[in-house]
C-alpha positions, -999 to 999 in steps of 0.1 A, spaced: -310 438 -474 -286 410 -466 -250 422 -463 -220 399 -465 -184 408 -455 -152 395 -470 -121 397 -448 -85 385 -446 -94 366 -415 -125 347 -425 -154 358 -405 -187 344 -417 -224 347 -412 -247 325 -392 -281 320 -406 -314 321 -387 -338 300 -408 -374 309 -414 -397 288 -436 -390 308 -467 -360 331 -463 -325 332 -448 -318 361 -424 -282 370 -420 -266 377 -386 -231 393 -384 -213 375 -356 -181 395 -355 -171 430 -367 -146 431 -396 -110 435 -386 -98 456 -415 -109 470 -448 -100 453 -481 -109 456 -517 -145 447 -526 -147 413 -544 -155 412 -581 -182 390 -597 -160 359 -600 -147 362 -564 -182 366 -550 -195 336 -568 -165 315 -558 -172 325 -522 -209 316 -525 -200 282 -538 -174 275 -512 -199 285 -485 -232 270 -497 -227 244 -524 -237 209 -516 -203 195 -526 -179 221 -513 -150 197 -518 -153 202 -555 -144 239 -553 -108 246 -561 -87 277 -558 -97 307 -580 -66 303 -602 -77 268 -612 -106 284 -630 -85 312 -646 -109 336 -627 -136 327 -653 -172 323 -642 -180 298 -670 -152 276 -659 -162 279 -622 -198 267 -628 -190 245 -658 -168 221 -638 -194 213 -611 -210 179 -609 -244 192 -599 -266 200 -630 -289 224 -611 -262 249 -599 -258 276 -624 -250 313 -629 -275 336 -646 -259 367 -662 -275 401 -655 -290 402 -690 -311 371 -682 -318 378 -646 -353 393 -650 -366 366 -673 -352 339 -650 -368 354 -619 -401 356 -638 -399 319 -647 -390 309 -612 -415 331 -593 -445 335 -615 -468 317 -640 -466 346 -665 -469 335 -702 -453 360 -725 -468 367 -759 -495 340 -761 -532 336 -768 -540 313 -739 -548 279 -754 -537 245 -741 -536 221 -771 -538 183 -772 -533 162 -803 -562 140 -813 -545 120 -841 -578 102 -849 -593 135 -861 -588 151 -895 -580 183 -876 -559 170 -847 -555 203 -827 -579 198 -798 -584 227 -774 -581 211 -740 -580 243 -719 -587 280 -724 -568 300 -698 -588 327 -679 -580 363 -686 -562 353 -718 -570 367 -754 -587 333 -762 -609 335 -732 -619 371 -738 -627 363 -774 -651 335 -763 -633 305 -777 -648 273 -763 -630 245 -747 -631 211 -764 -632 227 -799 -608 219 -827 -586 244 -846 -590 239 -883 -570 269 -897 -544 295 -885 -538 326 -907 -556 308 -936 -533 277 -934 -551 243 -931 -543 224 -899 -548 188 -909 -525 158 -908 -492 152 -890 -478 187 -897 -507 205 -881 -490 212 -848 -457 224 -863 -476 248 -886 -496 261 -857 -465 266 -835 -446 284 -863 -474 308 -871 -481 315 -834 -444 322 -828 -438 345 -858 -470 367 -857 -483 392 -831 -518 387 -844 -533 354 -855 -566 344 -871 -580 311 -860 -608 290 -875 -623 270 -847 -649 242 -851 -673 230 -825 -703 207 -831 -699 212 -869 -701 250 -864 -670 269 -875 -661 304 -861 -633 328 -869 -614 346 -842 -587 373 -846 -564 373 -815 -536 397 -804 -510 379 -783 -506 392 -747 -487 385 -715 -508 372 -687 -508 351 -656 -521 315 -659 -535 292 -633 -513 265 -619 -541 243 -604 -570 230 -625 -600 207 -618 -616 185 -644 -644 160 -639 -638 131 -663 -663 102 -663 -675 115 -629 -640 114 -614 -626 147 -601 -590 153 -612 -571 182 -595 -541 189 -617 -512 208 -600 -488 220 -627 -464 240 -605 -458 257 -571 -455 294 -578 -459 324 -554 -473 347 -581 -501 333 -603 -536 342 -613 -542 342 -575 -525 375 -568 -524 370 -530 -514 334 -524 -503 320 -557 -506 282 -563 -516 278 -526 -546 301 -530 -557 283 -562 -556 249 -545 -575 262 -515 -603 276 -537 -607 243 -556 -608 222 -524 -634 245 -509 -656 241 -540 -652 204 -542 -657 189 -507 -684 164 -514 -667 140 -537 -660 106 -521 -627 102 -537 -606 126 -558 -573 125 -578 -543 148 -573 -526 148 -607 -489 157 -603 -477 144 -637 -451 166 -654 -449 189 -624 -413 200 -622 -415 217 -588 -413 253 -577 -411 272 -544 -405 253 -513 -428 274 -491 -456 268 -516 -454 230 -518 -450 227 -480 -480 249 -474 -501 230 -500 -492 196 -485 -502 210 -451 -538 214 -464 -542 176 -464 -522 167 -432 -533 174 -396 -501 163 -378 -466 149 -383 -436 158 -403 -441 171 -439 -405 172 -449 -370 178 -436 -337 190 -451 -301 197 -444 -285 228 -457 -248 236 -462 -230 268 -449 -200 278 -428 -197 284 -391 -186 317 -376 -150 304 -376 -152 294 -413 -156 257 -409 -181 238 -431 -213 231 -412 -248 218 -418 -282 230 -405 -313 208 -402 -348 221 -407 -381 201 -401 -415 212 -414 -445 201 -393 -481 200 -403 -506 223 -386 -541 211 -378 -573 227 -390 -570 228 -429 -597 220 -454 -587 186 -468 -575 168 -437 -606 144 -437 -610 139 -475 -596 110 -495 -574 113 -526 -554 93 -550 -521 106 -564 -511 102 -600 -474 107 -609 -450 100 -637 -412 102 -643 -414 140 -647 -429 145 -613 -399 162 -597 -384 182 -569 -411 202 -549 -438 179 -564 -419 149 -549 -419 167 -515 -457 172 -518 -463 136 -529 -442 121 -501 -458 142 -474 -493 130 -484 -484 94 -491 -465 89 -459 -488 109 -436 -522 100 -451 -515 67 -468 -529 80 -501 -522 56 -529 -495 67 -554 -503 55 -589 -481 56 -620 -444 53 -623 -414 62 -602 -409 100 -599 -378 118 -612 -357 116 -580 -346 152 -573 -342 154 -535 -320 185 -535 -330 222 -535 -315 255 -545 -309 288 -529 -310 318 -553 -287 347 -547 -285 381 -562 -248 387 -571 -227 419 -569 -232 427 -606 -270 419 -605 -267 384 -618 -282 353 -601 -263 325 -585 -286 294 -582 -268 270 -559 -278 236 -548 -274 236 -510 -303 215 -495 -308 177 -492 -344 166 -485 -358 135 -468 -394 122 -468 -414 123 -435 -401 87 -429 -365 99 -434 -361 82 -468 -336 96 -492 -351 94 -527 -325 114 -546 -318 98 -580 -342 70 -571 -376 87 -570 -407 79 -551 -420 45 -560 -457 41 -567 -479 18 -547 -497 7 -579 -475 8 -610 -492 18 -643 -476 24 -677 -483 44 -697 -494 68 -670 -528 82 -681 -563 87 -668 -570 51 -677 -548 41 -647 -574 57 -625 -605 45 -644 -594 8 -639 -588 13 -602 -616 37 -591 -646 13 -589 -626 -10 -566 -617 18 -543 -653 28 -540 -663 -7 -529 -662 -8 -491 -651 -44 -489 -620 -39 -510 -588 -38 -489 -563 -13 -502 -535 -36 -493 -547 -61 -519 -545 -34 -546 -508 -26 -539 -481 -43 -559 -451 -48 -536 -429 -55 -566 -404 -27 -573 -413 -7 -604 -384 1 -626 -384 37 -637 -378 45 -674 -357 76 -670 -348 101 -696 -312 107 -685 -309 138 -707 -338 155 -690 -330 181 -663 -359 199 -646 -353 237 -642 -351 247 -606 -376 234 -581 -376 233 -543 -362 269 -544 -356 292 -515 -352 327 -528 -326 350 -512 -338 385 -519 -304 401 -518 -269 391 -513 -248 421 -521 -212 418 -509 -196 447 -491 -161 452 -476 -157 475 -447 
């Protein structure tokens, strides 16, 4: 357990960094006992100590000793306080790929069809998979309600959200079957492989330590897929809509492709043993001997490729020269530490600034694609793929040096990403 001391004479903690966790070291014994801090005081102290912009933190009285005021006045949109009532659900969202109360279908809309709800994926170990529902089928009815036309998806979502048991009519090759499904909570995969028009697409949807792979999470899923797909001459890593996840996961997953060099680096903010603001630098290096170090890949990204996904993309693009195709990524080059607070809430505090292996700062800029393509879809790859398989094609001739202007959705804020989780940070006063 990490223990932190509040004193009249400010004596702070030095941190010994490991790849995934902070370990606290008490540098000096406390001089005297004082009253234990309350929830507001503890959060105020955390922000003064670890927040990326400590100059923003004012005296406690300026916030009227109110937590909402304390966090609400910060400029950083990722730093937030999670009250105790929401702690468990937030931790589940950050750390796992659990889906609560679902049937396990990933739906795409096929607007050209009378019944547009197209089953793109059936998650393993889900109610749908156990019932035998087939991928690439269409849902025609839910609970007796017809699912045709432009309202089909909203009807489906409403019925799914308001009923514990649903009855689906599913059509495949003109054969319709009826399935009665009870919603369950289950772990989903975060890495998928699809072969479309003979092109292998490996989709990475997140970087989670606890997924359907109970031992290694997303890292284990990716390892398994790479082992089973080593003979393809060229594959695609699809990072579209990947909002990030755990730092140790995305670093370890990037290392599977890189045999040497820097994968990423960051600066973190804390205080010295005499209470002065200080920074600590950390560099992650690749280790030789992983499965995909000699294979070739393309990388597909869009404006919602964010945070840990950007760390992953930069590591592969700058170390292996993999072509990045699509549009500029989101541009989130900061990371969060997650602290358990005195009253069992969570303080999620932005305290890390990341650079690419080439020491490029991409915060609020994004990683620019080598080959711009919009809209970002599989078609971007189909148009390029035959040229890349031709030995006489020079990759330089395919790259567009012209800067690609990113079409940002300024109201969109990815939840978390590039997170280092602090298991415990209970404050004590001796």
